[in-house]
C-alpha positions, 0 to 999 in steps of 0.5 A: 552748251551744257551738253557739250561740257557733259560730253567732253567730261564723259569722254575725258573720264573714259580716256583716263580710265582706259589709260590706267596702268594694267599690271599683269599677274604672273602665275608660277606653275609647279610641276609635280610628279606622282609615282604610282607603285603597283603592289600585290594585295592579299585579301584575307578571308575570314576563317571560322573559329570554334569560339563563341558568337553573340547576336543581339537584335530586337528579339533578345540575345542569341549566344552560340558556342561550345561551352557557354556559361551565362550569368545575368546580373542586374 
């Protein structure tokens, strides 16, 4: 008797859960157009100037240039 009641209860639960209202989700698709414009790129090459160059590393400071005046202040 108990098995029959449990089986009927389980079957009725499955029937109710299967008959739920299912809501369909709609998704909107948005079309996007990308415009690619080809441009000519000009690569600027570095030009050497007659300025002063400063190089700092673990050995100290190396300064090169035409007129270099160095003042060391503490």
